[in-house]
C-alpha positions in Angstrom: -15.0 -14.4 -6.0 -13.1 -11.1 -7.8 -9.8 -9.6 -6.1 -8.9 -5.6 -6.7 -6.1 -4.2 -5.8 -6.0 -0.6 -5.8 -2.4 0.9 -7.5 -3.7 3.9 -9.2 -2.1 6.7 -6.4 0.8 8.9 -7.1 2.6 8.1 -3.8 3.1 11.7 -4.2 5.0 11.6 0.0 7.1 9.0 -0.7 8.3 10.2 -3.9 9.0 14.0 -2.1 10.7 12.0 0.7 12.9 10.3 -1.9 14.3 13.4 -3.5 15.1 14.7 -0.1 17.2 12.0 1.1 20.2 12.9 0.8 21.9 9.6 1.6 21.6 7.8 -1.8 20.3 4.6 -0.4 17.2 4.5 -1.8 17.4 6.0 -5.2 16.5 2.7 -6.5 12.9 3.7 -5.9 12.4 6.5 -7.4 9.7 6.5 -9.8 8.3 3.2 -8.6 4.5 3.1 -8.0 3.9 1.9 -3.9 2.8 -1.4 -5.3 5.4 -2.0 -7.2 8.0 -1.0 -4.2 10.8 -4.3 -3.3 9.8 -5.1 0.7 11.7 -8.0 1.9 13.1 -8.9 -1.7 9.8 -9.1 -3.8 7.3 -6.2 -4.7 4.5 -5.7 -2.5 2.0 -6.5 -5.0 4.0 -10.1 -5.4 3.4 -10.9 -1.9 -0.7 -10.2 -2.3 -0.1 -12.4 -5.0 1.1 -15.4 -2.9 -1.7 -14.9 -0.7 -4.3 -14.7 -3.6 -3.0 -17.5 -5.5 -3.9 -20.7 -3.8 -7.7 -19.6 -3.7 -9.2 -21.8 -6.2 -12.6 -19.8 -6.1 -10.9 -16.4 -7.4 -12.0 -15.5 -10.8 -10.0 -12.3 -11.6 -7.6 -10.0 -9.9 -7.2 -7.0 -11.5 -4.8 -4.5 -10.5 -6.0 -0.6 -11.1 -3.3 1.8 -12.2 -3.0 5.5 -13.7 -1.7 6.0 -17.0 1.5 6.9 -15.2 2.9 3.4 -13.5 0.5 1.4 -16.4 3.3 0.0 -18.6 5.9 -0.3 -15.1 2.1 -2.9 -13.9 2.1 -4.6 -17.9 5.9 -4.9 -17.1 5.5 -7.2 -13.7 3.2 -9.4 -15.2 4.7 -10.1 -18.1 7.1 -11.3 -15.4 4.7 -13.0 -13.8 3.4 -16.0 -14.0 -0.2 -15.5 -13.0 -2.8 -15.9 -15.4 -5.7 -14.4 -13.1 -4.2 -10.8 -13.8 -5.9 -8.1 -15.2 -4.0 -4.9 -15.7 -6.3 -1.3 -15.8 -5.4 2.2 -16.8 -8.2 4.3 -15.1 -6.7 7.0 -17.6 -5.5 9.7 -15.1 -1.9 11.3 -16.3 -1.5 13.5 -12.5 -2.6 13.2 -8.7 -4.8 16.4 -9.0 -7.0 14.5 -11.5 -6.7 11.2 -10.1 -10.2 9.3 -9.2 -9.7 8.7 -5.6 -9.4 5.3 -3.7 -14.1 5.0 -3.8 -14.0 6.5 -7.3 -11.3 3.7 -8.8 -13.6 1.0 -6.6 -16.2 1.6 -9.2 -14.2 2.3 -12.3 -12.3 -1.2 -11.6 -15.8 -2.9 -11.0 -17.5 -1.5 -13.8 -14.5 -1.6 -16.5 -13.6 -5.0 -15.1 -16.9 -6.5 -15.0 -17.3 -7.1 -11.4 -20.1 -6.5 -10.7 -22.2 -9.9 -10.0 -19.9 -11.4 -8.0 -18.2 -10.9 -4.5 -15.3 -8.3 -4.1 -12.1 -8.4 -2.4 -11.1 -4.9 -2.4 -7.0 -4.6 -1.4 -4.5 -1.3 -0.7 -2.0 -1.5 -3.0 0.2 -0.2 -0.2 -0.9 -1.9 2.2 0.2 -5.6 3.8 -1.3 -7.2 6.5 1.0 -8.9 9.5 2.8 -12.3 8.1 0.0 -13.7 10.4 -2.9 -13.4 8.4 -5.3 -16.3 7.5 -6.6 -15.2 3.9 -8.5 -18.5 4.1 -10.3 -18.3 7.6 -10.7 -14.6 6.8 -12.6 -15.6 3.5 -14.4 -18.7 5.3 -16.1 -16.0 7.6 -17.2 -13.6 5.4 -19.3 -16.3 3.3 -20.6 -18.0 6.1 -23.4 -15.4 7.0 -26.0 -14.3 4.6 -26.9 -10.9 6.3 -23.1 -10.1 6.7 -22.4 -7.8 3.4 -19.1 -6.3 4.3 -16.2 -8.0 6.3 -13.7 -5.8 6.8 -9.8 -6.4 8.9 -9.2 -4.1 11.9 -6.7 -3.8 14.4 -5.9 -2.2 17.8 -3.8 1.1 18.2 -2.2 3.2 20.9 -4.1 5.5 22.9 -3.1 8.2 21.6 -2.7 7.1 17.8 -6.8 8.1 17.1 -5.4 11.5 15.3 -3.5 9.3 12.5 -6.2 7.0 11.2 -10.3 6.2 10.4 -11.6 5.1 13.2 -14.1 2.2 13.8 -16.8 1.8 16.8 -17.8 -1.8 16.7 -20.3 -3.4 19.1 -19.4 -6.3 21.0 -20.0 -8.6 18.3 -17.6 -6.9 15.9 -20.7 -5.0 14.4 -19.3 -1.6 12.8 -21.4 1.1 14.9 -20.1 3.9 14.2 -16.6 5.8 12.0 -14.4 8.7 13.3 -12.3 10.2 10.9 -9.0 11.1 13.0 -10.5 11.9 16.2 -8.7 13.1 19.3 -8.3 10.6 21.7 -10.8 12.1 24.3 -13.7 11.9 21.1 -14.0 8.5 20.8 -13.6 5.3 23.0 -12.4 2.7 20.1 -9.1 2.4 19.6 -9.8 0.1 16.4 -8.2 1.1 13.0 -8.8 -0.4 9.5 -6.5 -1.1 6.3 -7.6 -1.0 3.2 -8.8 -4.5 2.6 -12.4 -5.3 2.5 -14.9 -8.1 1.4 -17.6 -6.2 -0.1 -21.0 -9.0 -1.5 -22.1 -7.8 -4.9 -25.0 -5.9 -3.7 -22.9 -3.1 -2.3 -21.5 -2.2 -5.4 -24.9 -0.1 -6.2 -24.4 2.2 -2.6 -21.2 2.8 -3.8 -22.8 4.8 -6.9 -25.0 6.3 -4.6 -22.5 7.4 -2.5 -20.2 9.1 -5.4 -23.5 10.5 -7.1 -23.9 12.2 -3.5 -20.6 13.4 -4.0 -20.6 14.6 -7.4 -19.9 18.0 -6.5 -17.5 17.9 -3.6 -14.1 17.9 -3.1 -11.7 14.8 -4.0 -10.8 15.0 -0.1 -14.9 14.0 0.5 -14.6 11.1 -1.8 -11.1 9.9 -1.5 -10.2 7.4 1.7 -12.0 4.3 1.8 -12.9 5.0 5.3 -15.5 7.3 4.4 -17.2 4.9 2.5 -17.7 2.9 5.7 -18.7 5.9 7.3 -21.7 6.1 4.8 -22.6 2.0 4.5 -22.5 1.4 8.0 -25.7 2.4 8.7 -27.4 0.9 5.5 -25.7 -2.5 5.7 -24.0 -4.9 8.4 -20.3 -4.3 7.9 -18.9 -6.5 10.5 -14.6 -6.6 11.9 -12.0 -8.9 11.4 -9.3 -8.5 14.1 -5.7 -8.5 13.0 -2.6 -8.2 14.5 -1.5 -5.5 12.2 -0.5 -3.8 9.3 2.0 -2.0 7.0 1.5 0.9 4.8 4.4 2.3 2.4 3.1 6.2 2.0 6.5 7.4 3.2 10.5 6.4 3.3 9.6 5.7 6.8 7.3 3.4 6.6 9.1 1.9 3.5 11.5 1.1 5.4 9.4 -0.6 8.5 8.1 -2.3 6.0 11.3 -3.9 4.4 13.2 -5.1 7.2 10.3 -6.2 9.0 9.7 -8.8 5.8 13.3 -9.8 5.1 13.5 -13.3 4.8 9.6 -13.8 5.2 
């Protein structure tokens, strides 16, 4: 098994918030990629490394960066004793020419030679609740020969559907539908899905198919990973693993919430 941390975004919302913040309290965050933001005194990515380090089955942890932040990730690696980490540079230099999350997965799989093993895909701007059990998640993902993708999912408030991609599932947790930020009355589901996925190796050809079909489309139609789940769910079995919640550091308010929560944790 391998892991991929998606860290090639440009964090434009967060950096805009920092520029507009007059307090000066968060100036030290300017110019940092989201995966390297200090969360409770540790870089966000370092918290993932702590969860991944004990996994003997793990061969590689690929961190995909863009060209702008590549050297910061190289410096992070040099300061951390984690031999399995490989930093890849996708070569992009601006938010306008980024690959998008799905394109990033494809790029990392091919460039990092990850095609022949299951892959754990982790959003570099995301942390899961502290009670998340990585070993239990992987044991369930590997237990079924029919399961090809296993994703985390958590319940949201009744009126929060317009903020998230919403998964629809049956009673066994099998994904049966996906709606992108629907109005509350458009779906009975209140299940959101963070970017934390387990893909078996035979899924990668379907990712290629998706991007081939979207080759002429706008980036918005091939960026968010939820769009990939929507494409996949009627082709393969995708099961959901319930979790208590997640943290996203997409803007300054969310960053502050995550930083406060993880202090002393």
